[in-house]
py3Dmol code that shows the C-alpha trace and the ligand (Angstrom):
import py3Dmol

protein = """\
ATOM      1  CA  MET A   1     -25.634  47.932 -34.450  1.00  0.00           C
ATOM      2  CA  GLY A   2     -26.954  45.571 -37.205  1.00  0.00           C
ATOM      3  CA  ARG A   3     -27.172  41.836 -37.414  1.00  0.00           C
ATOM      4  CA  PHE A   4     -27.047  38.853 -39.679  1.00  0.00           C
ATOM      5  CA  ALA A   5     -29.646  36.320 -38.487  1.00  0.00           C
ATOM      6  CA  PRO A   6     -29.468  33.445 -40.945  1.00  0.00           C
ATOM      7  CA  THR A   7     -31.232  30.152 -40.580  1.00  0.00           C
ATOM      8  CA  PRO A   8     -28.593  27.458 -41.205  1.00  0.00           C
ATOM      9  CA  SER A   9     -30.901  25.164 -43.169  1.00  0.00           C
ATOM     10  CA  GLY A  10     -29.059  25.202 -46.485  1.00  0.00           C
ATOM     11  CA  ARG A  11     -26.792  27.310 -48.700  1.00  0.00           C
ATOM     12  CA  MET A  12     -27.719  30.988 -49.030  1.00  0.00           C
ATOM     13  CA  HIS A  13     -29.557  31.762 -52.254  1.00  0.00           C
ATOM     14  CA  LEU A  14     -29.268  35.029 -54.086  1.00  0.00           C
ATOM     15  CA  GLY A  15     -32.222  36.519 -52.143  1.00  0.00           C
ATOM     16  CA  ASN A  16     -30.477  35.807 -48.839  1.00  0.00           C
ATOM     17  CA  VAL A  17     -27.245  37.321 -50.130  1.00  0.00           C
ATOM     18  CA  PHE A  18     -29.247  40.401 -51.273  1.00  0.00           C
ATOM     19  CA  ALA A  19     -30.696  41.011 -47.778  1.00  0.00           C
ATOM     20  CA  ALA A  20     -27.374  40.269 -46.082  1.00  0.00           C
ATOM     21  CA  MET A  21     -25.540  42.699 -48.400  1.00  0.00           C
ATOM     22  CA  LEU A  22     -28.009  45.540 -47.755  1.00  0.00           C
ATOM     23  CA  GLY A  23     -27.871  44.900 -43.985  1.00  0.00           C
ATOM     24  CA  TRP A  24     -24.097  45.006 -44.030  1.00  0.00           C
ATOM     25  CA  LEU A  25     -23.957  48.105 -46.216  1.00  0.00           C
ATOM     26  CA  SER A  26     -26.364  50.014 -44.067  1.00  0.00           C
ATOM     27  CA  VAL A  27     -24.257  49.407 -41.012  1.00  0.00           C
ATOM     28  CA  ARG A  28     -20.788  49.627 -42.481  1.00  0.00           C
ATOM     29  CA  SER A  29     -21.519  52.786 -44.487  1.00  0.00           C
ATOM     30  CA  ARG A  30     -21.852  54.411 -41.034  1.00  0.00           C
ATOM     31  CA  ASP A  31     -19.000  52.495 -39.404  1.00  0.00           C
ATOM     32  CA  GLY A  32     -21.415  50.553 -37.265  1.00  0.00           C
ATOM     33  CA  GLU A  33     -20.992  47.112 -35.711  1.00  0.00           C
ATOM     34  CA  MET A  34     -22.463  43.864 -37.007  1.00  0.00           C
ATOM     35  CA  VAL A  35     -23.357  40.759 -34.990  1.00  0.00           C
ATOM     36  CA  LEU A  36     -23.987  37.251 -36.357  1.00  0.00           C
ATOM     37  CA  ARG A  37     -26.523  34.897 -34.867  1.00  0.00           C
ATOM     38  CA  MET A  38     -27.570  31.480 -36.085  1.00  0.00           C
ATOM     39  CA  GLU A  39     -31.305  31.001 -35.961  1.00  0.00           C
ATOM     40  CA  ASP A  40     -31.456  27.300 -35.463  1.00  0.00           C
ATOM     41  CA  LEU A  41     -34.612  26.864 -33.323  1.00  0.00           C
ATOM     42  CA  ASP A  42     -35.743  24.226 -35.789  1.00  0.00           C
ATOM     43  CA  THR A  43     -33.138  21.575 -34.945  1.00  0.00           C
ATOM     44  CA  GLN A  44     -34.623  19.190 -37.525  1.00  0.00           C
ATOM     45  CA  ARG A  45     -33.959  21.474 -40.451  1.00  0.00           C
ATOM     46  CA  THR A  46     -30.761  23.197 -39.381  1.00  0.00           C
ATOM     47  CA  SER A  47     -27.242  21.914 -38.693  1.00  0.00           C
ATOM     48  CA  PRO A  48     -23.844  23.195 -37.401  1.00  0.00           C
ATOM     49  CA  GLU A  49     -22.377  22.184 -40.773  1.00  0.00           C
ATOM     50  CA  TYR A  50     -24.675  24.547 -42.644  1.00  0.00           C
ATOM     51  CA  ALA A  51     -23.835  27.235 -40.048  1.00  0.00           C
ATOM     52  CA  GLN A  52     -20.199  26.798 -40.866  1.00  0.00           C
ATOM     53  CA  VAL A  53     -20.800  27.059 -44.582  1.00  0.00           C
ATOM     54  CA  LEU A  54     -22.838  30.214 -44.019  1.00  0.00           C
ATOM     55  CA  ARG A  55     -19.971  31.853 -42.160  1.00  0.00           C
ATOM     56  CA  GLN A  56     -17.562  30.960 -44.995  1.00  0.00           C
ATOM     57  CA  ASP A  57     -20.005  32.264 -47.594  1.00  0.00           C
ATOM     58  CA  LEU A  58     -20.474  35.595 -45.790  1.00  0.00           C
ATOM     59  CA  LEU A  59     -16.692  35.992 -45.557  1.00  0.00           C
ATOM     60  CA  TRP A  60     -16.207  35.004 -49.170  1.00  0.00           C
ATOM     61  CA  LEU A  61     -18.596  37.843 -50.103  1.00  0.00           C
ATOM     62  CA  GLY A  62     -16.623  40.278 -47.910  1.00  0.00           C
ATOM     63  CA  LEU A  63     -19.576  40.663 -45.461  1.00  0.00           C
ATOM     64  CA  SER A  64     -17.804  40.668 -42.113  1.00  0.00           C
ATOM     65  CA  TRP A  65     -19.146  40.725 -38.540  1.00  0.00           C
ATOM     66  CA  ASP A  66     -17.624  41.785 -35.259  1.00  0.00           C
ATOM     67  CA  ARG A  67     -18.913  39.085 -33.002  1.00  0.00           C
ATOM     68  CA  GLU A  68     -21.134  36.067 -33.008  1.00  0.00           C
ATOM     69  CA  THR A  69     -23.771  35.564 -30.268  1.00  0.00           C
ATOM     70  CA  PRO A  70     -24.779  31.983 -29.223  1.00  0.00           C
ATOM     71  CA  PRO A  71     -27.121  30.166 -31.583  1.00  0.00           C
ATOM     72  CA  GLN A  72     -30.788  30.037 -30.583  1.00  0.00           C
ATOM     73  CA  SER A  73     -30.694  26.314 -29.946  1.00  0.00           C
ATOM     74  CA  GLN A  74     -28.460  26.930 -26.938  1.00  0.00           C
ATOM     75  CA  ARG A  75     -30.553  29.675 -25.404  1.00  0.00           C
ATOM     76  CA  SER A  76     -33.646  28.033 -24.076  1.00  0.00           C
ATOM     77  CA  ARG A  77     -32.688  28.888 -20.400  1.00  0.00           C
ATOM     78  CA  VAL A  78     -32.618  32.566 -21.363  1.00  0.00           C
ATOM     79  CA  TYR A  79     -35.901  32.240 -23.246  1.00  0.00           C
ATOM     80  CA  ASP A  80     -37.418  30.641 -20.132  1.00  0.00           C
ATOM     81  CA  GLU A  81     -36.743  33.855 -18.201  1.00  0.00           C
ATOM     82  CA  TYR A  82     -38.476  36.088 -20.749  1.00  0.00           C
ATOM     83  CA  PHE A  83     -41.339  33.635 -20.995  1.00  0.00           C
ATOM     84  CA  GLN A  84     -41.628  33.855 -17.183  1.00  0.00           C
ATOM     85  CA  LYS A  85     -41.816  37.641 -17.416  1.00  0.00           C
ATOM     86  CA  LEU A  86     -44.851  37.341 -19.673  1.00  0.00           C
ATOM     87  CA  GLU A  87     -46.360  34.887 -17.180  1.00  0.00           C
ATOM     88  CA  ASP A  88     -45.686  37.367 -14.321  1.00  0.00           C
ATOM     89  CA  LEU A  89     -47.507  40.057 -16.321  1.00  0.00           C
ATOM     90  CA  GLY A  90     -50.532  37.752 -16.453  1.00  0.00           C
ATOM     91  CA  LEU A  91     -50.452  37.682 -20.264  1.00  0.00           C
ATOM     92  CA  LEU A  92     -49.959  33.974 -20.988  1.00  0.00           C
ATOM     93  CA  TYR A  93     -52.522  31.273 -21.303  1.00  0.00           C
ATOM     94  CA  PRO A  94     -52.504  27.666 -22.474  1.00  0.00           C
ATOM     95  CA  CYS A  95     -53.933  26.847 -25.888  1.00  0.00           C
ATOM     96  CA  TYR A  96     -55.149  23.354 -26.708  1.00  0.00           C
ATOM     97  CA  CYS A  97     -56.269  23.980 -30.263  1.00  0.00           C
ATOM     98  CA  THR A  98     -55.141  21.367 -32.816  1.00  0.00           C
ATOM     99  CA  ARG A  99     -53.587  22.209 -36.149  1.00  0.00           C
ATOM    100  CA  SER A 100     -56.711  21.281 -38.015  1.00  0.00           C
ATOM    101  CA  GLN A 101     -58.871  23.479 -35.757  1.00  0.00           C
ATOM    102  CA  LEU A 102     -56.528  26.385 -36.419  1.00  0.00           C
ATOM    103  CA  HIS A 103     -56.039  25.962 -40.108  1.00  0.00           C
ATOM    104  CA  GLY A 104     -59.251  24.157 -41.075  1.00  0.00           C
ATOM    105  CA  VAL A 105     -61.846  25.523 -43.484  1.00  0.00           C
ATOM    106  CA  ASN A 106     -63.897  27.115 -40.714  1.00  0.00           C
ATOM    107  CA  ALA A 107     -60.940  28.945 -39.229  1.00  0.00           C
ATOM    108  CA  PRO A 108     -61.073  32.718 -39.780  1.00  0.00           C
ATOM    109  CA  HIS A 109     -58.565  33.869 -42.430  1.00  0.00           C
ATOM    110  CA  LEU A 110     -57.799  37.345 -43.705  1.00  0.00           C
ATOM    111  CA  SER A 111     -58.085  38.131 -47.399  1.00  0.00           C
ATOM    112  CA  ASP A 112     -54.292  37.603 -47.840  1.00  0.00           C
ATOM    113  CA  GLY A 113     -54.533  34.080 -46.493  1.00  0.00           C
ATOM    114  CA  THR A 114     -53.025  34.859 -43.083  1.00  0.00           C
ATOM    115  CA  TYR A 115     -54.910  33.340 -40.261  1.00  0.00           C
ATOM    116  CA  VAL A 116     -56.143  35.220 -37.146  1.00  0.00           C
ATOM    117  CA  TYR A 117     -56.324  33.336 -33.871  1.00  0.00           C
ATOM    118  CA  PRO A 118     -59.836  33.983 -32.575  1.00  0.00           C
ATOM    119  CA  GLY A 119     -59.024  33.544 -28.892  1.00  0.00           C
ATOM    120  CA  THR A 120     -60.680  30.141 -28.568  1.00  0.00           C
ATOM    121  CA  CYS A 121     -58.689  29.100 -25.466  1.00  0.00           C
ATOM    122  CA  ARG A 122     -58.389  32.547 -23.805  1.00  0.00           C
ATOM    123  CA  ASN A 123     -61.129  32.120 -21.263  1.00  0.00           C
ATOM    124  CA  LEU A 124     -61.112  28.400 -20.500  1.00  0.00           C
ATOM    125  CA  THR A 125     -61.768  27.449 -16.893  1.00  0.00           C
ATOM    126  CA  GLN A 126     -59.190  25.339 -14.989  1.00  0.00           C
ATOM    127  CA  GLU A 127     -61.561  22.421 -15.264  1.00  0.00           C
ATOM    128  CA  GLN A 128     -61.817  22.694 -19.001  1.00  0.00           C
ATOM    129  CA  ARG A 129     -57.992  22.911 -19.209  1.00  0.00           C
ATOM    130  CA  ASN A 130     -57.572  19.806 -17.119  1.00  0.00           C
ATOM    131  CA  ALA A 131     -59.907  17.901 -19.392  1.00  0.00           C
ATOM    132  CA  PHE A 132     -57.512  17.990 -22.323  1.00  0.00           C
ATOM    133  CA  HIS A 133     -54.848  15.747 -20.752  1.00  0.00           C
ATOM    134  CA  ARG A 134     -52.168  16.987 -23.078  1.00  0.00           C
ATOM    135  CA  ALA A 135     -49.424  19.598 -23.132  1.00  0.00           C
ATOM    136  CA  PRO A 136     -50.634  22.947 -24.435  1.00  0.00           C
ATOM    137  CA  ALA A 137     -49.019  25.622 -26.476  1.00  0.00           C
ATOM    138  CA  TRP A 138     -48.667  28.987 -24.680  1.00  0.00           C
ATOM    139  CA  ARG A 139     -50.072  32.224 -26.123  1.00  0.00           C
ATOM    140  CA  VAL A 140     -49.517  35.821 -25.174  1.00  0.00           C
ATOM    141  CA  MET A 141     -52.591  38.096 -25.185  1.00  0.00           C
ATOM    142  CA  VAL A 142     -52.300  41.005 -27.634  1.00  0.00           C
ATOM    143  CA  PRO A 143     -53.892  44.360 -27.139  1.00  0.00           C
ATOM    144  CA  ASP A 144     -56.493  45.949 -29.478  1.00  0.00           C
ATOM    145  CA  ARG A 145     -54.175  48.664 -30.617  1.00  0.00           C
ATOM    146  CA  VAL A 146     -52.672  49.827 -33.921  1.00  0.00           C
ATOM    147  CA  TRP A 147     -48.859  49.556 -34.208  1.00  0.00           C
ATOM    148  CA  GLN A 148     -47.385  52.094 -36.575  1.00  0.00           C
ATOM    149  CA  PHE A 149     -43.841  52.563 -37.695  1.00  0.00           C
ATOM    150  CA  THR A 150     -41.929  53.857 -40.697  1.00  0.00           C
ATOM    151  CA  ASP A 151     -39.954  51.227 -42.453  1.00  0.00           C
ATOM    152  CA  ARG A 152     -36.819  52.622 -44.123  1.00  0.00           C
ATOM    153  CA  VAL A 153     -37.717  50.908 -47.443  1.00  0.00           C
ATOM    154  CA  GLN A 154     -41.448  50.265 -47.338  1.00  0.00           C
ATOM    155  CA  GLY A 155     -42.514  53.542 -45.650  1.00  0.00           C
ATOM    156  CA  ALA A 156     -45.425  53.835 -43.259  1.00  0.00           C
ATOM    157  CA  TYR A 157     -46.836  50.513 -42.084  1.00  0.00           C
ATOM    158  CA  SER A 158     -49.442  49.706 -39.463  1.00  0.00           C
ATOM    159  CA  LEU A 159     -51.070  46.626 -38.028  1.00  0.00           C
ATOM    160  CA  ASN A 160     -53.546  45.904 -35.219  1.00  0.00           C
ATOM    161  CA  LEU A 161     -52.396  42.696 -33.581  1.00  0.00           C
ATOM    162  CA  ALA A 162     -55.859  41.878 -32.183  1.00  0.00           C
ATOM    163  CA  THR A 163     -57.637  42.020 -35.532  1.00  0.00           C
ATOM    164  CA  ASP A 164     -54.761  41.116 -37.941  1.00  0.00           C
ATOM    165  CA  CYS A 165     -53.031  38.424 -35.935  1.00  0.00           C
ATOM    166  CA  GLY A 166     -54.669  37.433 -32.638  1.00  0.00           C
ATOM    167  CA  ASP A 167     -52.958  36.155 -29.491  1.00  0.00           C
ATOM    168  CA  MET A 168     -49.518  34.834 -30.480  1.00  0.00           C
ATOM    169  CA  VAL A 169     -47.973  31.449 -29.651  1.00  0.00           C
ATOM    170  CA  MET A 170     -44.791  31.966 -27.590  1.00  0.00           C
ATOM    171  CA  ARG A 171     -44.002  28.323 -26.817  1.00  0.00           C
ATOM    172  CA  ARG A 172     -45.201  25.345 -28.766  1.00  0.00           C
ATOM    173  CA  ALA A 173     -46.734  22.267 -27.156  1.00  0.00           C
ATOM    174  CA  ASP A 174     -43.442  20.409 -27.619  1.00  0.00           C
ATOM    175  CA  GLY A 175     -41.684  23.059 -25.485  1.00  0.00           C
ATOM    176  CA  VAL A 176     -39.903  24.851 -28.377  1.00  0.00           C
ATOM    177  CA  TYR A 177     -39.928  28.655 -28.260  1.00  0.00           C
ATOM    178  CA  VAL A 178     -41.102  30.361 -31.385  1.00  0.00           C
ATOM    179  CA  TYR A 179     -39.226  32.681 -33.752  1.00  0.00           C
ATOM    180  CA  GLN A 180     -40.975  35.890 -32.517  1.00  0.00           C
ATOM    181  CA  LEU A 181     -39.913  35.344 -28.940  1.00  0.00           C
ATOM    182  CA  ALA A 182     -36.358  34.236 -29.682  1.00  0.00           C
ATOM    183  CA  VAL A 183     -35.657  36.968 -32.232  1.00  0.00           C
ATOM    184  CA  THR A 184     -36.949  39.770 -29.925  1.00  0.00           C
ATOM    185  CA  VAL A 185     -34.944  38.493 -26.998  1.00  0.00           C
ATOM    186  CA  ASP A 186     -31.765  38.021 -29.041  1.00  0.00           C
ATOM    187  CA  ASP A 187     -31.962  41.394 -30.832  1.00  0.00           C
ATOM    188  CA  GLY A 188     -32.826  43.110 -27.543  1.00  0.00           C
ATOM    189  CA  GLU A 189     -29.997  41.564 -25.554  1.00  0.00           C
ATOM    190  CA  ALA A 190     -27.399  42.113 -28.232  1.00  0.00           C
ATOM    191  CA  GLY A 191     -28.402  45.808 -28.455  1.00  0.00           C
ATOM    192  CA  VAL A 192     -29.380  45.615 -32.152  1.00  0.00           C
ATOM    193  CA  THR A 193     -30.637  49.033 -33.329  1.00  0.00           C
ATOM    194  CA  GLU A 194     -31.284  48.178 -36.948  1.00  0.00           C
ATOM    195  CA  VAL A 195     -33.092  45.148 -38.447  1.00  0.00           C
ATOM    196  CA  VAL A 196     -32.711  44.577 -42.183  1.00  0.00           C
ATOM    197  CA  ARG A 197     -34.405  41.565 -43.700  1.00  0.00           C
ATOM    198  CA  GLY A 198     -36.725  40.384 -46.454  1.00  0.00           C
ATOM    199  CA  MET A 199     -40.148  41.941 -47.117  1.00  0.00           C
ATOM    200  CA  ASP A 200     -41.771  38.645 -46.148  1.00  0.00           C
ATOM    201  CA  LEU A 201     -41.117  39.482 -42.477  1.00  0.00           C
ATOM    202  CA  LEU A 202     -42.702  42.965 -42.575  1.00  0.00           C
ATOM    203  CA  SER A 203     -45.762  41.920 -40.579  1.00  0.00           C
ATOM    204  CA  SER A 204     -43.456  40.407 -37.905  1.00  0.00           C
ATOM    205  CA  ALA A 205     -42.157  43.856 -37.013  1.00  0.00           C
ATOM    206  CA  PRO A 206     -45.281  44.952 -35.024  1.00  0.00           C
ATOM    207  CA  ARG A 207     -45.361  41.520 -33.331  1.00  0.00           C
ATOM    208  CA  GLN A 208     -41.815  42.053 -32.188  1.00  0.00           C
ATOM    209  CA  MET A 209     -42.412  45.703 -31.275  1.00  0.00           C
ATOM    210  CA  TYR A 210     -45.158  44.602 -28.894  1.00  0.00           C
ATOM    211  CA  LEU A 211     -42.815  42.092 -27.193  1.00  0.00           C
ATOM    212  CA  GLN A 212     -40.055  44.718 -27.003  1.00  0.00           C
ATOM    213  CA  GLU A 213     -42.404  46.955 -25.086  1.00  0.00           C
ATOM    214  CA  LEU A 214     -43.350  44.193 -22.693  1.00  0.00           C
ATOM    215  CA  TRP A 215     -39.700  43.393 -21.943  1.00  0.00           C
ATOM    216  CA  GLY A 216     -38.412  46.971 -21.946  1.00  0.00           C
ATOM    217  CA  PHE A 217     -36.286  46.815 -25.060  1.00  0.00           C
ATOM    218  CA  PRO A 218     -36.074  49.910 -27.311  1.00  0.00           C
ATOM    219  CA  HIS A 219     -37.502  49.467 -30.792  1.00  0.00           C
ATOM    220  CA  PRO A 220     -34.867  49.055 -33.519  1.00  0.00           C
ATOM    221  CA  GLU A 221     -35.218  50.666 -36.918  1.00  0.00           C
ATOM    222  CA  TYR A 222     -36.582  48.387 -39.586  1.00  0.00           C
ATOM    223  CA  ALA A 223     -35.782  48.049 -43.248  1.00  0.00           C
ATOM    224  CA  HIS A 224     -37.672  45.331 -45.123  1.00  0.00           C
ATOM    225  CA  VAL A 225     -35.999  44.801 -48.434  1.00  0.00           C
ATOM    226  CA  PRO A 226     -37.634  43.578 -51.664  1.00  0.00           C
ATOM    227  CA  MET A 227     -37.768  39.893 -52.446  1.00  0.00           C
ATOM    228  CA  LEU A 228     -35.919  38.564 -55.421  1.00  0.00           C
ATOM    229  CA  LEU A 229     -38.108  36.600 -57.859  1.00  0.00           C
ATOM    230  CA  ALA A 230     -37.072  33.987 -60.388  1.00  0.00           C
ATOM    231  CA  PRO A 231     -37.795  34.931 -64.053  1.00  0.00           C
ATOM    232  CA  ASP A 232     -41.076  32.948 -63.758  1.00  0.00           C
ATOM    233  CA  GLY A 233     -42.203  35.144 -60.867  1.00  0.00           C
ATOM    234  CA  ARG A 234     -41.604  32.659 -58.005  1.00  0.00           C
ATOM    235  CA  ARG A 235     -39.823  33.730 -54.864  1.00  0.00           C
ATOM    236  CA  LEU A 236     -36.382  32.264 -54.621  1.00  0.00           C
ATOM    237  CA  SER A 237     -36.222  29.527 -52.032  1.00  0.00           C
ATOM    238  CA  LYS A 238     -33.611  27.299 -50.411  1.00  0.00           C
ATOM    239  CA  ARG A 239     -35.773  24.292 -51.036  1.00  0.00           C
ATOM    240  CA  ASP A 240     -35.568  24.770 -54.761  1.00  0.00           C
ATOM    241  CA  ARG A 241     -31.821  25.292 -54.456  1.00  0.00           C
ATOM    242  CA  ASP A 242     -32.366  28.488 -56.392  1.00  0.00           C
ATOM    243  CA  LEU A 243     -29.151  30.189 -57.376  1.00  0.00           C
ATOM    244  CA  ASP A 244     -27.462  29.007 -54.224  1.00  0.00           C
ATOM    245  CA  LEU A 245     -24.027  30.217 -53.490  1.00  0.00           C
ATOM    246  CA  GLY A 246     -22.481  26.775 -53.965  1.00  0.00           C
ATOM    247  CA  GLN A 247     -23.435  26.952 -57.676  1.00  0.00           C
ATOM    248  CA  LEU A 248     -22.712  30.646 -58.110  1.00  0.00           C
ATOM    249  CA  GLN A 249     -19.235  30.374 -56.637  1.00  0.00           C
ATOM    250  CA  LYS A 250     -18.176  28.006 -59.368  1.00  0.00           C
ATOM    251  CA  PHE A 251     -18.702  30.699 -62.037  1.00  0.00           C
ATOM    252  CA  TYR A 252     -18.535  34.109 -60.462  1.00  0.00           C
ATOM    253  CA  SER A 253     -16.418  36.246 -58.184  1.00  0.00           C
ATOM    254  CA  PRO A 254     -17.902  37.910 -55.110  1.00  0.00           C
ATOM    255  CA  GLN A 255     -17.473  41.269 -56.847  1.00  0.00           C
ATOM    256  CA  GLU A 256     -19.554  40.120 -59.825  1.00  0.00           C
ATOM    257  CA  ILE A 257     -22.365  38.848 -57.618  1.00  0.00           C
ATOM    258  CA  LEU A 258     -22.427  41.974 -55.447  1.00  0.00           C
ATOM    259  CA  GLY A 259     -22.322  44.210 -58.498  1.00  0.00           C
ATOM    260  CA  GLN A 260     -25.382  42.484 -60.021  1.00  0.00           C
ATOM    261  CA  LEU A 261     -27.287  42.628 -56.746  1.00  0.00           C
ATOM    262  CA  ALA A 262     -26.370  46.271 -56.144  1.00  0.00           C
ATOM    263  CA  PHE A 263     -27.560  47.117 -59.680  1.00  0.00           C
ATOM    264  CA  SER A 264     -30.863  45.253 -59.047  1.00  0.00           C
ATOM    265  CA  ALA A 265     -31.256  47.101 -55.776  1.00  0.00           C
ATOM    266  CA  GLY A 266     -30.821  50.530 -57.468  1.00  0.00           C
ATOM    267  CA  LEU A 267     -27.427  51.270 -55.907  1.00  0.00           C
ATOM    268  CA  LEU A 268     -25.534  51.150 -59.231  1.00  0.00           C
ATOM    269  CA  ASP A 269     -26.389  52.354 -62.728  1.00  0.00           C
ATOM    270  CA  ARG A 270     -24.654  49.375 -64.298  1.00  0.00           C
ATOM    271  CA  PRO A 271     -23.952  45.852 -63.102  1.00  0.00           C
ATOM    272  CA  GLU A 272     -20.218  46.366 -62.686  1.00  0.00           C
ATOM    273  CA  SER A 273     -17.903  44.300 -60.476  1.00  0.00           C
ATOM    274  CA  VAL A 274     -17.547  45.878 -57.106  1.00  0.00           C
ATOM    275  CA  SER A 275     -16.444  44.962 -53.603  1.00  0.00           C
ATOM    276  CA  ALA A 276     -18.591  45.289 -50.519  1.00  0.00           C
ATOM    277  CA  GLN A 277     -16.206  47.996 -49.205  1.00  0.00           C
ATOM    278  CA  GLU A 278     -16.583  50.018 -52.400  1.00  0.00           C
ATOM    279  CA  LEU A 279     -20.354  49.702 -52.257  1.00  0.00           C
ATOM    280  CA  ALA A 280     -20.370  51.066 -48.758  1.00  0.00           C
ATOM    281  CA  THR A 281     -19.208  54.399 -50.078  1.00  0.00           C
ATOM    282  CA  VAL A 282     -22.180  54.781 -52.449  1.00  0.00           C
ATOM    283  CA  PHE A 283     -24.817  53.157 -50.266  1.00  0.00           C
ATOM    284  CA  SER A 284     -28.008  55.083 -49.293  1.00  0.00           C
ATOM    285  CA  TRP A 285     -31.440  53.741 -48.364  1.00  0.00           C
ATOM    286  CA  ASP A 286     -32.986  56.415 -50.551  1.00  0.00           C
ATOM    287  CA  LYS A 287     -31.730  54.608 -53.662  1.00  0.00           C
ATOM    288  CA  VAL A 288     -32.988  51.156 -52.682  1.00  0.00           C
ATOM    289  CA  LYS A 289     -36.056  50.039 -54.582  1.00  0.00           C
ATOM    290  CA  LYS A 290     -39.103  48.930 -52.621  1.00  0.00           C
ATOM    291  CA  GLU A 291     -40.889  46.610 -55.055  1.00  0.00           C
ATOM    292  CA  ASP A 292     -40.001  42.909 -55.506  1.00  0.00           C
ATOM    293  CA  ILE A 293     -37.252  42.449 -58.065  1.00  0.00           C
ATOM    294  CA  CYS A 294     -37.784  39.992 -60.881  1.00  0.00           C
ATOM    295  CA  LEU A 295     -34.464  38.643 -62.088  1.00  0.00           C
ATOM    296  CA  SER A 296     -34.407  38.540 -65.859  1.00  0.00           C
ATOM    297  CA  ALA A 297     -33.272  35.367 -67.561  1.00  0.00           C
ATOM    298  CA  ASP A 298     -30.738  37.602 -69.322  1.00  0.00           C
ATOM    299  CA  MET A 299     -29.303  38.868 -66.116  1.00  0.00           C
ATOM    300  CA  LEU A 300     -29.005  35.378 -64.744  1.00  0.00           C
ATOM    301  CA  LYS A 301     -27.035  34.434 -67.843  1.00  0.00           C
ATOM    302  CA  ASN A 302     -24.622  37.297 -67.227  1.00  0.00           C
ATOM    303  CA  LEU A 303     -24.323  36.471 -63.554  1.00  0.00           C
TER     304      LEU A 303
END
"""
ligand_1 = """\
10
LIG
N -33.774 33.724 -39.599
C -34.627 34.371 -40.563
C -34.264 33.917 -41.932
O -33.247 33.397 -42.186
C -34.464 35.900 -40.481
C -35.111 36.406 -39.252
C -34.978 37.887 -39.092
O -34.179 38.551 -39.802
O -35.652 38.442 -38.199
O -35.093 34.137 -42.807
"""
view = py3Dmol.view(width=600, height=400)
view.addModel(protein, "pdb")
view.setStyle({"model": 0}, {"cartoon": {"style": "trace"}})
view.addModel(ligand_1, "xyz")
view.setStyle({"model": 1}, {"stick": {}})
view.zoomTo()
view.show()
């Protein structure tokens, strides 16, 4: 079983369509099921209107799903239970660090700019905790252990959560649960066996695998697909309204868009018009490129 897990914070751009297309193809080429879930934890940035447009856009492209599970914004009671399980395992602790402490110049960062939580609040005494007089975030302790898995697109990948990430926030100080918790619970409860998404989330896989183990969910298979880059090398983003579907729909058919994307992915020799159903008959992960794909200005013109 696969899933679409869009964040309804704007129209899909071509990169979102690319990942959704490959996720759908992987599942449908083997007659598998697909679930849809709106990832709207961030209620400031997301809206039911965008969720509705997303559903319409997926259907317009011919990317269907079998059922929709409740949006994350309605599931905090369920997340409470999983949070409690971590508490029962003795793995949670309150963290009072401020943003500037965490991200300031003296905070430890890895060479790629990601930041590693150094465990500042792990061993505070009750007295020290009481002295803060403010609501804490809650972190789960991570083990000093290497997580290894084989991504269908990217190949072998490993990460040690202790040295590459540090103890992870599970609930923010304002009470909102974080993406890693919600996504692991939702995929686990829905019985998702295959996660297809952008390369930018590759390092989230070991984080989620750790939580899956704690909660007794089996690990799904992962496929982290290349990112699409604008001709100037930037990643496409919703904020820049890059090639969003609202614009594209004015000029192109779903078959033209899918054909271009399938060609960029390595699934077709030429960018010909093709339906999602037709693509399912030629789909294979072995053909899918692993490097980021830079869209040529030329190709954008044709699209
Ligand atoms: N909601 C995320 C997004 O729209 C995807 C999360 C995931 O696939 O795990 O980028």
